[in-house]
KEPAKOL-810894 format. One record per atom (N, C-alpha, C, O): residue in three letters; z, y, x. Coordinates in steps of 0.001 Angstrom, whole numbers, padded with zeros to 6 digits, always signed. Atoms other than C-alpha are relative to their C-alpha. Layout:
BEGIN
alaZYX;...
//
This chain:
BEGIN
unk+000316-001514+000826;unk-115995-074794-057816;unk-001261+000748+000287;unk-001962+000806+001297;unk+000630-000690-000289;unk-117974-072784-058452;unk+000189+001643+000795;unk+000969+002440+000273;unk-000486-001183-000858;unk-117862-069669-055875;unk-000262+001505-000104;unk+000420+002453+000286;unk+001211-000933+000994;unk-120613-067277-057660;unk+000669+001451-000625;unk+000152+002568-000588;unk-000553-001123+000435;unk-118185-065059-059253;unk+000483+000950+001095;unk+000399+002178+001100;unk-000996-000446-001046;unk-116172-064489-056165;unk-001013+000819+001342;unk-000687+001804+002004;unk+000812-000331-000890;unk-118992-063963-053869;unk-000802+001536-000805;unk-001024+002611-000246;unk+000710-001581+000615;unk-120766-061180-056559;unk+001168+000964-000006;unk+000869+002153+000108;unk-000547-001039-000273;unk-117307-059603-056448;unk+000032+000711+001067;unk-000171+001925+001040;unk+000175-000143-001517;unk-117174-059458-052716;unk-001370+001530+000017;unk-001190+002744+000112;unk+001042-001030-000059;unk-120740-057641-052764;unk-000202+000802-001138;unk-001280+001362-000938;unk-000200-000991+000600;unk-120141-055371-055943;unk+001549+000649+000380;unk+002002+001604-000250;unk-001536-000612+000465;unk-116653-054471-055415;unk+000629+000376+001997;unk+001248+001274+002567;unk-000399-000038-002101;unk-116069-054954-051052;unk-001257+000622+000413;unk-001294+001531+001242;unk+001209-001153-000903;unk-119492-053634-050274;unk-000335-001576+001354;unk-001054-001229+002291;unk+000455+000967-000872;unk-119934-057266-048016;unk-000086-001276-000958;unk-000187-001360-002182;unk+000662+001440+000106;unk-120603-060964-048049;unk+001364-000726+000965;unk+001835-000290+002015;unk-001142+000283-000692;unk-117766-062974-047022;unk-000606-001128+000869;unk-001560-001791+000460;unk+000683+001187-000479;unk-118500-065487-044503;unk+000423-001577-000379;unk-000213-002628-000300;unk-000448+001063+000611;unk-116274-067819-045938;unk+000956+000179-001451;unk+002186+000138-001467;unk-000433+000146+000958;unk-115660-067606-049391;unk+001397-000402-000495;unk+002152+000450-000963;unk-001160+000642-000022;unk-112773-069875-049770;unk+000902+001026+000445;unk+002012+000748-000008;unk-000876-000754-000382;unk-110959-067160-048345;unk+000394+001046-000817;unk+001584+001341-000926;unk+000035-000980+001145;unk-111505-064525-050909;unk+000791-001137-001354;unk+001649-000652-002092;unk-000366+000415+001258;unk-110813-067666-053686;unk+001725+000017+000370;unk+002501+000529-000437;unk-001155+000632-000526;unk-107560-068737-051821;unk+000959+001437-000124;unk+002122+001189-000442;unk-000873-000888+000095;unk-106050-064922-051832;unk+000165+000482-001353;unk+001037+001328-001549;unk+000059+000305+001844;unk-106770-065223-056150;unk+000875-000516-000033;unk+001856-000009-000577;unk-000970+000688+000915;unk-104865-067923-056418;unk+001834-000298+000831;unk+002352-000500+001929;unk-001106+000465-000284;unk-101450-068465-057270;unk+000485-001076+000109;unk-000210-002075-000076;unk-000549+001104-000310;unk-098923-070750-056478;unk+000119-000793-001309;unk-000258-001964-001270;unk-000005+001030+001028;unk-098312-072070-059997;unk-001370-000515-000181;unk-001290-001596-000764;unk+001142+000614+000491;unk-102170-072849-060388;unk-000043-001161+000991;unk-000769-002131+000775;unk+000212+001230-000768;unk-101582-075141-057446;unk+000917-001121-000447;unk+000849-002343-000312;unk-000968+001224+000444;unk-098765-076634-058945;unk-000300-000518-001249;unk+000572-001244-001726;unk+000503+000235+001136;unk-100902-077151-062207;unk-001028-000428+000365;unk-001573-001144-000475;unk+001269+001127-000003;unk-103833-078553-060731;unk+000025-000441+001656;unk-000262+000294+002601;unk-000254+000725-001044;unk-103172-080975-057984;unk-001267-000069+001102;unk-001080-000075+002319;unk+001337-000237-001007;unk-106764-080844-056353;unk+000134+001080+000501;unk-000672+001110+001430;unk+000439-001235-000366;unk-106410-077393-055544;unk+001683+000145+000949;unk+002792-000011+000439;unk-001059+000490-001012;unk-103929-077442-052294;unk+000980+001308+000720;unk+002115+001316+001195;unk-000529-001170-000611;unk-103443-073929-051143;unk-000151+001031-000874;unk-001257+001214-001383;unk-000199-001443+000309;unk-102233-070566-052658;unk+000028+001352+000654;unk-000103+001283+001876;unk-000119-001098-000600;unk-101993-067291-051735;unk+000858+000835+001174;unk+000592+001729+001977;unk-001183-000816-000641;unk-098810-066412-050261;unk-000229+000153+001803;unk-000144+001170+002492;unk+000469-000618-001612;unk-099819-067054-046437;unk-000555+001249-000073;unk-000032+002307+000278;unk+001295-001367-000586;unk-102937-064639-046476;unk+001043+001100-000880;unk+000613+002216-000589;unk-000310-001065+000349;unk-100298-062304-048735;unk+000933+000159+001280;unk+000736+001368+001401;unk-001085+000204-001205;unk-097662-062563-045502;unk-001550+000621+001241;unk-001634+001779+001650;unk+001391-000864-000547;unk-101057-061581-043558;unk-000015+001196-000394;unk+000337+002208+000213;unk+000641-001760+000032;unk-102177-058755-045138;unk+001214+000676-000379;unk+000921+001866-000260;unk-001439-000928+000044;unk-098535-057213-045882;unk+000055+000640+001573;unk+000359+001808+001816;unk-000540-000519-001520;unk-098248-056926-041924;unk-001303+001021+000138;unk-001173+002229+000336;unk+001186-000961-000055;unk-101989-055609-041863;unk+000366+001432-001141;unk-000183+002357-000543;unk-000135-000689+001306;unk-101232-053242-044833;unk+001202+001124+000816;unk+000877+002311+000860;unk-000800-000335-000185;unk-098236-052089-043376;unk-000570+000899+002106;unk-000415+002008+002618;unk+000774-000522-001406;unk-099942-051434-039597;unk-000753+001661-000513;unk-000560+002811-000118;unk+001536-000763-000452;unk-103038-049548-040596;unk+000944+001600-000949;unk+000836+002819-000817;unk-000481-001863+000802;unk-100612-047128-043399;unk+000997+000506+001390;unk+001045+001653+001835;unk-000879-000766-001390;unk-098340-046484-040347;unk-001186+000638+001112;unk-001176+001867+001174;unk+000698-000607-001045;unk-100859-045682-037640;unk-000995+001144-000694;unk-001752+001905-000092;unk+001135-001573+001028;unk-102827-043036-040425;unk+001429+000592+000118;unk+001330+001181+001194;unk-000713-001055+000189;unk-099347-041166-040954;unk+000506+000344+001320;unk+000703+001515+001647;unk-000137-000285-001647;unk-098514-041406-037314;unk-001004+001084+000330;unk-000539+002177+000655;unk+000613-000761-000643;unk-101495-039720-036383;unk-000782+000955-001267;unk-001992+001147-001387;unk+000557-000920+001102;unk-101819-037376-039553;unk+000968+000740-000872;unk+000560+001254-001913;unk-001135-000433-000126;unk-098285-036105-039891;unk+001018-000220+000956;unk+001328-001354+001322;unk-000973-000616-001264;unk-095763-034682-037253;unk+001468+000122-001348;unk+001726+001161-001957;unk-001229-000194+000880;unk-092158-035979-039699;unk+000868-000886+001005;unk+000505-001604+001937;unk-001391+000468-000527;unk-089068-037144-038495;unk-000394-002047-000297;unk-001387-002262-000992;unk-000545+001460+000415;unk-088526-041286-038940;unk-000365-000040-001782;unk-001192-000483-002579;unk-000343+000474+001357;unk-087327-041024-042011;unk-000792-000009-001695;unk-000798-000567-002792;unk+000674-001034+001104;unk-089420-038873-043950;unk-001503-001054-000414;unk-002130-001349-001432;unk+001619+000796-000092;unk-092625-041110-042386;unk-000062-001194-001092;unk-000886-001263-002004;unk-000585+000996+000427;unk-090925-044352-043596;unk-000234-000148-001659;unk-000786-001061-002272;unk+000372-000040+001326;unk-090809-043032-047162;unk-001264+000450-000264;unk-001865-000069-001205;unk+001440+000057+000089;unk-093989-041855-046930;unk-000505-001121-000554;unk-000789-001264-001744;unk+000742+001430+000271;unk-095401-045583-046478;unk+000686-000795-001042;unk+000282-001724-001742;unk-000681+000774+001664;unk-092870-046538-049106;unk-000725+000153-001324;unk-000914-000738-002153;unk+000690-000618+000959;unk-094676-044445-051459;unk-000830-001037+000000;unk-000619-002117-000552;unk+001038+000350-000331;unk-097754-045436-050345;unk-000421-001884-000604;unk-001202-002295-001462;unk+000309+001572+000019;unk-097596-049558-050091;unk+001088-000623-001679;unk+001213-001803-002006;unk-001229+000885+000714;unk-094800-050115-053074;unk-001177-001106-001288;unk-002379-001234-001519;unk+000837+001101+001194;unk-095826-052744-055937;unk-001293+001205-000806;unk-002481+001127-000495;unk+000344-000425+000577;unk-096985-050166-058258;unk-001930+000435+000208;unk-002960+000386-000465;unk+000790-000498-000585;unk-099115-048693-055655;unk-001396-000877-000061;unk-002461-000470-000525;unk+000605+000907-000469;unk-100873-051724-054693;unk-000613-000582-001188;unk-001817-000724-001399;unk+000524+000289+001594;unk-100770-052998-058424;unk-001270+000321-000531;unk-002148-000444-000929;unk+000934-000547+000409;unk-102947-050475-059300;unk-001030+000275+000364;unk-001947+000728-000322;unk+001374-000007-000410;unk-105357-050462-057223;unk-000861-001075+000182;unk-002013-000974+000603;unk+000602+001189+000128;unk-106011-054209-057629;unk-000699+000360-001473;unk-001899+000223-001708;unk+000884-000042+001382;unk-106583-053313-061437;unk-000932+000681-000057;unk-001778+000580-000946;unk+002001-001006+000037;unk-109564-050556-060331;unk-000608-000681+000617;unk-001812-000656+000360;unk+001574+000980-000361;unk-111245-053250-058147;unk-000239-000714-001290;unk-001451-000727-001504;unk-000062+001194+000752;unk-110934-055593-060874;unk-000174-001499-000044;unk-000988-002228-000611;unk+000108+001291-000244;unk-110157-058603-059867;unk+000953-001419-000795;unk+001244-002599-000599;unk-000967+000841+001010;unk-108065-059870-062550;unk-000501-001079-000676;unk+000142-002129-000674;unk+000643+001295+000310;unk-110256-062158-064117;unk-000379-001221+001013;unk-000597-002410+000780;unk+000241+001359-001422;unk-110872-064077-060610;unk+001116-000570-000126;unk+001158-001781+000090;unk-001568+001181-000886;unk-107073-065173-060202;unk+000565-000212-001120;unk+001005+000277-002160;unk-000757+001744+000619;unk-106089-068842-060802;unk+001264+000394-000142;unk+002069+000705+000736;unk-001797+000341+000008;unk-102845-068833-062599;unk+000190-001235-001062;unk-000656-001829-001730;unk-000045+001635+000962;unk-101239-071867-064537;unk-000057+000931-001457;unk-000273+002131-001625;unk+000434-000120+001464;unk-101460-071832-068343;unk+001587+001398-000228;unk+001652+002479-000815;unk-001575-000800+000696;unk-097418-070347-068553;unk-000338+001318+001029;unk-000246+002386+000425;unk+000326-001396-000388;unk-098368-067533-066032;unk-000447+001235-000616;unk+000002+002382-000633;unk+000988-001320+000975;unk-101294-065813-068356;unk+000342+000200-001190;unk-000224+000869-002054;unk-000698-001121+001217;unk-098789-065408-070832;unk+001281+000557+000871;unk+002222+000440+000086;unk-000983-000763-000111;unk-096204-063743-069073;unk-000024+000556+000084;unk-001183+000970+000070;unk-000160-001107+000217;unk-094945-060954-068954;unk-001102+001312+000446;unk-002136+001100+001079;unk+001432-001535-000548;unk-097185-057190-068267;unk+000870+000003+001273;unk+000270+000011+002348;unk-000472-000654-001792;unk-094521-056539-065203;unk-000539-000884+000937;unk-001128-000524+001956;unk+000308+000638-000790;unk-095021-060072-064071;unk-001409-000336+000625;unk-001725-000967+001634;unk+001240-000577-000124;unk-098221-059338-064054;unk-000591+000811+001423;unk-001285+000647+002426;unk+000167-001307-000918;unk-098240-056347-062359;unk+000165-000664+001636;unk-000502-000777+002664;unk-000744+000565-001837;unk-096110-057882-059366;unk-001801-001180+000821;unk-002500-001030+001823;unk+001292+000829-000119;unk-099201-060697-059334;unk-000848+000440+000352;unk-001394-000280+001188;unk+000739-000480-000657;unk-101585-058345-058614;unk+000304+000549+001030;unk-000526+000598+001937;unk+000157-000542-001239;unk-100154-056683-056193;unk-000184-000678+001313;unk-000710-000366+002381;unk+000083+000620-001267;unk-099434-059627-054351;unk-001221-000473+000768;unk-001360-000622+001982;unk+001799+000470-000215;unk-103547-060825-054649;unk-000347+001231+000834;unk-001161+001101+001748;unk+000789-001061-001347;unk-104093-057280-052730;unk+000410-000301+001101;unk-000436-000398+001990;unk-000011-000035-001214;unk-102099-057822-050048;unk-000744-001081+000503;unk-001316-000953+001585;unk+000687+001070-000093;unk-103620-061313-050268;unk-001819+000069+000620;unk-002361-000540+001542;unk+000668-000266-000618;unk-106646-059961-050015;unk-000472+000909+001313;unk-001172+000546+002258;unk-000676-000165-001333;unk-106001-057946-047546;unk-000413-000693+001306;unk-001215-000400+002193;unk-000715+001785-001169;unk-105010-061266-045240;unk-001638-000302+000373;unk-002180-000191+001472;unk+001299+000539-000087;unk-108589-062558-046176;unk-000738+000652+000406;unk-001607+000015+001000;unk+000896-000700-000829;unk-110475-059394-044931;unk-000103-000238+001412;unk-000982-000481+002239;unk-000798-000165-001508;unk-108672-059321-042057;unk-000345-001598+000985;unk-000511-001659+002203;unk+000697+001717-000500;unk-109730-063253-041103;unk-001126+000184+000229;unk-001649-000010+001326;unk+001653+000246+000387;unk-113062-062912-042254;unk-000753+001034+000639;unk-001765+000833+001311;unk+001062-001237-000322;unk-114396-059617-041503;unk+000722+000667+001302;unk-000004+001379+001995;unk-000079-000524-000943;unk-112235-058588-038857;unk+000925+001658-000241;unk+000597+002289-001246;unk-000805-001048+000270;unk-109422-055268-038459;unk-000536+000917-000464;unk-000048+001466-001452;unk+000596-001710+000615;unk-111898-052132-038880;unk-000128-000425-000969;unk+000731+000125-001659;unk+000269+000148+001170;unk-113062-053666-041866;unk+001543-000004-001002;unk+001963+000706-001916;unk-001289-000322+001196;unk-109885-054140-043575;unk+001137+001344-000073;unk+001922+001648-000972;unk-000456-001104-000356;unk-108521-051140-042159;unk-000508+001337-001011;unk+000183+002234-001494;unk+000746-000784+000880;unk-111243-049266-044157;unk-000029-000226-001349;unk-000401+000477-002288;unk-000041+000426+001916;unk-110749-051086-047353;unk+001369+000644+000298;unk+001031+001825+000381;unk-000834-000464+000198;unk-107263-050002-047048;unk+000037+001683-000017;unk+000578+002434-000830;unk+000017-001604+000419;unk-107904-046458-046464;unk-000836+000588-001096;unk-000597+001759-001388;unk+000813-000035+001096;unk-110556-046509-049348;unk+000859-000020-001276;unk+000578+000820-002131;unk-000347+000527+000995;unk-108070-048135-051916;unk+001693+000724-000004;unk+002367+001051-000981;unk-001469-000210-000066;unk-104631-047131-050645;unk+000112+001325+000778;unk+000465+002203-000009;unk-000369-001354-000327;unk-104294-044043-048470;unk-000157+001144-000600;unk+000739+001983-000694;unk+000441-000792+000812;unk-106475-041934-050504;unk+001364+000455-000785;unk+001375+001685-000824;unk-000615-000226+000828;unk-103530-041719-052651;unk+001494+000681+000680;unk+002632+000668+000211;unk-001419-000161-000631;unk-101147-040286-050036;unk+000048+001633-000612;unk+001129+002109-000956;unk-000383-001267+000663;unk-102321-036385-051432;unk+000468-000017-001174;unk+001439+000736-001257;unk-000822-000009+001440;unk-101277-036906-054986;unk+001328-000660+000235;unk+002153-000550-000672;unk-001638+000488-000784;unk-098049-038582-053116;unk+000696+001243-000198;unk+001408+001612-001133;unk-000393-001097-000504;unk-097392-035524-051477;unk+000558+001141-001350;unk+001580+001701-001747;unk+000128-001320+001214;unk-098356-033198-054357;unk+001353-000250-001097;unk+002165+000616-001421;unk-001163+000350+001208;unk-095860-035108-057079;unk+000853+000223+001085;unk+001098+001398+000814;unk-001254+000209-000452;unk-093061-035322-054446;unk+000312-001540-000191;unk+001369-001943+000294;unk-000592+001556+000713;unk-092874-039205-055928;unk+000465-000814+002065;unk+000985-001902+002312;unk-000480+000893-001002;unk-092299-040055-052060;unk+001433-000009+000144;unk+002035-000575+001057;unk-001218-000586-000160;unk-089135-038834-052688;unk+001120-001425-001156;unk+000777-002205-002045;unk-000534+001182+000734;unk-086068-041126-053875;unk+000035+000579-001654;unk+000979+001369-001640;unk+000045-000214+001447;unk-086538-040344-058102;unk+001473+000684+000118;unk+001598+001544+000991;unk-001062+000261+000429;unk-083157-040159-059024;unk+000824+001009+001023;unk+001820+001448+000448;unk-000737-000866-000727;unk-081697-037916-056262;unk-000690+001290+000410;unk-000097+002268+000866;unk+000839-001046+000274;unk-084934-035699-056393;unk+000120+000636-001603;unk-000266+001783-001824;unk-000121-000626+001509;unk-084154-035246-060525;unk+001523+001001-000033;unk+001746+002074-000596;unk-001203-000831+000078;unk-080471-034367-059705;unk-000286+001215+000853;unk+000248+002265+000496;unk+000205-001646-000882;unk-081784-031498-056815;unk-000729+000580-001312;unk+000039+001404-001808;unk+000224-000631+000766;unk-083772-030380-059557;unk+000638+000692-001154;unk+000706+001919-001228;unk-001300-000279+000951;unk-081400-030172-062499;unk+001088+000667+000477;unk+001381+001460-000418;unk-000650-000959-000999;unk-078895-028418-060115;unk-000767+001114+000250;unk-000063+002044-000143;unk+000836-001043-000192;unk-081251-025931-059364;unk-000499+000741-000967;unk-000275+001947-001079;unk+000685-001014+001735;unk-083197-024899-062884;unk+001012+000033-000778;unk+001021+001091-001407;unk-000728-000453+001273;unk-080244-025364-065284;unk+001459-000118+000867;unk+002364-000020+000038;unk-001399+000225-000282;unk-076958-025841-063084;unk+001143-001143-000723;unk+002223-000690-001104;unk+000220+000931+000248;unk-076302-029257-064202;unk-000121-000787+000429;unk-001106-000679+001159;unk-000037+001008-001251;unk-075651-032662-062418;unk-000664-000804-001806;unk-000142-000689-002916;unk-000014+000591+001078;unk-077650-034851-064874;unk+000294-001508-000343;unk+000239-002291+000605;unk-000087+001254+000556;unk-076950-038135-067077;unk-000669-001031-000536;unk-001569-000807-001345;unk+001190+000974+000665;unk-078425-041598-067859;unk+000893-000262-000989;unk+002080+000013-000815;unk+000064+000585+000958;unk-078026-042990-070935;unk-000764-000948-000605;unk-001932-000767-000952;unk+001041+001238+000832;unk-079007-046511-072555;unk-000347+000253-001406;unk+000525+000225-002274;unk+000765-000044+001345;unk-081168-046003-075531;unk-000149-001019-000677;unk-000325-000873-001886;unk+000546+001182+000449;unk-081839-049398-076144;unk-000452-000906+001396;unk-000971-000715+002496;unk+000162+001337-000776;unk-081681-053169-075100;unk-000761-000721-000793;unk-000502-000791-001994;unk+001274+001099+001140;unk-084768-055633-076485;unk-000165-001316+001175;unk-000556-001325+002342;unk+001065+001169-000572;unk-085578-059019-075515;unk+001137-000994+000398;unk+002308-000630+000290;unk-000937+001230-000535;unk-083811-062455-074136;unk+000805+000692+001126;unk+000529+001763+001668;unk-000608-000322-001320;unk-081302-062296-071431;unk-001059-000440+001266;unk-001064+000363+002199;unk+000943+000364-001134;unk-083912-063904-068939;unk-001355+001180+000195;unk-002074+001255+001191;unk+001276-001104-000258;unk-086637-060748-069748;unk+000362+001331-000697;unk-000469+002141-001109;unk-000200-001017+000844;unk-084292-058229-071399;unk-000829+001163+000935;unk-001252+001167+002091;unk+000982-000757-000511;unk-086110-055084-071349;unk+000741+002023-000613;unk+000537+002621-001669;unk-000966-001241+000466;unk-083604-051405-071217;unk-001074+001358-000141;unk-002078+001729+000467;unk+000407-001933+000243;unk-084575-047793-072329;unk+000835+001035+000195;unk+001575+001486-000680;unk-001174-001107-000617;unk-082651-045220-070329;unk-000615+001617-000245;unk-001554+002119+000373;unk+000050-001422-000381;unk-082762-041747-070926;unk+000638+001009+001020;unk+001863+001129+001016;unk-000734-001197-000844;unk-082178-038787-068163;unk+000244+001057-000944;unk-000752+001559-001466;unk-000312-001193+000375;unk-080165-035983-069889;unk+000692+001377+000758;unk+001428+001249+001737;unk-000355-001078-001111;unk-079338-032677-068398;unk+000444+000850-001213;unk-000404+001353-001951;unk-000632-000382+001073;unk-076651-031246-070936;unk+000012-000706-001557;unk+000875-001547-001806;unk+000460+000321+001282;unk-077664-032055-074356;unk-001845-000015-000021;unk-002512-000212-001036;unk+001722+000000+000153;unk-081716-031844-073319;unk-000122-001482+000940;unk+000487-001923+001915;unk+000007+001357-000428;unk-083037-035199-072860;unk-001621+000229+001050;unk-002645+000590+000471;unk+000581-000520-000845;unk-085240-034647-069833;unk-001344-000723+000148;unk-002451-000202+000286;unk+000966+001045-000566;unk-087091-038326-069200;unk+000581-001219-000441;unk+001759-001547-000306;unk-000384+001623+000525;unk-087067-041837-070720;unk-001034-000957+001035;unk-002214-000693+001263;unk+000349+000997-000767;unk-087690-044947-068373;unk+000489-001494-000658;unk+001605-001612-001164;unk+000104+001529+000811;unk-088095-048885-069786;unk+000165-000532+001807;unk-000218-000102+002895;unk-000212+001115-001530;unk-087125-051400-066826;unk+000468-001314-000313;unk+000460-001623-001504;unk+000326+001631+000448;unk-086501-055331-066596;unk+001751+000303+000564;unk+002359-000712+000903;unk-001363+000097-001246;unk-082624-053773-064697;unk+000495+001570-001095;unk-000235+002145-001902;unk-000807-001443+000158;unk-080457-050556-065734;unk-000745+000868+000951;unk-001501+001814+000731;unk+000376-001079-000804;unk-081090-049290-062603;unk-002004+000233+000164;unk-002429+001225+000757;unk+001926+000211+000124;unk-085356-049627-062771;unk-000111+001105-000915;unk-000748+002102-000574;unk+000258-000789+001378;unk-085227-047799-066076;unk+000152+001522+000139;unk-000490+002447-000359;unk-000460-001048+000194;unk-083285-045270-065079;unk-001264+001074+001266;unk-001658+002240+001290;unk+001138-000790-001108;unk-085903-044602-061872;unk-001179+000283-000823;unk-001807+001309-000563;unk+000677-000735+000266;unk-088312-044647-064302;unk-000089+001439-000823;unk-000940+002313-000985;unk-000066-001460+000795;unk-086802-042029-066401;unk+000447+001235+000821;unk+000571+002355+000325;unk-000343-001265-000939;unk-085777-039835-063322;unk-001777+000425+000135;unk-002340+001477-000168;unk+001506-000533-000426;unk-089527-039946-062280;unk-000428+001197-001217;unk-000633+002408-001133;unk+000448-001400+001209;unk-090426-038232-065758;unk+000592+001127+000329;unk-000051+002112+000692;unk-000448-001239-000244;unk-087618-035902-065312;unk-000509+001038+000841;unk-000502+002230+000535;unk+000486-000989-001053;unk-089070-034367-062317;unk-001082-000282-000334;unk-001152+000864-000777;unk+001002-000788+000311;unk-092472-034434-063287;unk+000048+000979-001157;unk-000971+001667-001211;unk-000486-001126+000688;unk-090906-032036-066214;unk+000046+000902+000683;unk-000454+001980+000362;unk-001266-001418-000338;unk-088802-029979-063744;unk-001569+000506+001172;unk-001838+001631+001593;unk+000987-001145-001196;unk-092212-029812-061110;unk-001095+000764-000887;unk-001860+001479-000239;unk+000734-001061+000635;unk-094251-028038-064183;unk+000637+001078-000203;unk+000194+002224-000283;unk-000504-001795-000210;unk-091969-025573-064266;unk-000227+001128+001543;unk-000540+002316+001473;unk+000820-000986-001453;unk-092821-024041-060299;unk-001284-000275-000084;unk-002002+000694+000163;unk+001812+000223+000197;unk-096497-025590-060860;unk-000277+000800-000653;unk-001355+001300-000333;unk+000947-001036+001233;unk-097191-023259-063712;unk+000717+001465-000199;unk+000488+002410-000953;unk-000325-001765+000499;unk-095079-020305-063282;unk-000811+000813+000941;unk-000936+000688+002159;unk+000309-001189-000810;unk-096718-017451-062344;unk+000022+000495+001433;unk+001178+000714+001796;unk-000106-000920-001138;unk-097416-015815-058934;unk+000182+001447-000336;unk-000431+002215-001078;unk-000118-001321-000403;unk-095788-012884-057866;unk-000906+001057+000622;unk-001267+000975+001796;unk+000913-000916-000788;unk-097965-009919-057268;unk+000658+000480+001313;unk+000047+001234+002071;
//
C-alpha cells in the first residue's frame, strides 16, 4: 500500500518521521478492516493495549510530581484526563480520522462508535510512537495533547462525579435534591438514544443524551454543573 499519506501526517502533525511507518498504519487499522481485507493481517488492538499502559504511566507520573493530593483524588484526575471523550477529542484535533482504515459497515456506524474508534486509535498511536521513537517522545506527545487539559479539568471540576457534584450544588444553591426525567427515547433497541433532563424543583437545569439512561443522566448532570458553576464564577467579588 502507499504509505505516503501516513508519512506526511507524521511529519506535519507529529513532528518526526517514523523509522517503521507500518507501525503508524497498524495503529490506525481497525479490526473490522482486517476482517474485510484478508491480505491485511494486523489491526491496532495490541498497540492500543501498549499505548494505554504508556498513557496511564505518563499521566500518573505527571500528577504525582505536580499535585499533592490523596490517591482517590489523583485517580479521579487521571480518569478525567484519559477518558474516551478526552482522547477522542485529541484524535480529532490531530486530524487522523481520514487515515483510519475501517470496514464499510463501520464507516457507516454511529457517531458514538466513531468516537470510541478514534479514542482507541489515539492509544494505539501512543503505542506506535513508544515502539518507534521511545518513551521520551511518547511522553512529550501525551503532554502536548492530553496533559495540557488538566487546568481546564480542574477549573471546570469535571474530574468529579457529575451526578454527585450536581446534587451537591443543587442542595447548596436551591436546597433541593435534583431528579432525572426521561424526556425522549429514539432509535431501534440495539442503538437506542435516551434524552434525559435534570430537574431541580420545576426548573430544568440540564439535558443530556446517551445510549443508556445512566449515560444520559451523566451528560445532563454535567450540563447542570456548568450552569451552577456560572453562578459562583460570575458572582461579583465583595469589597
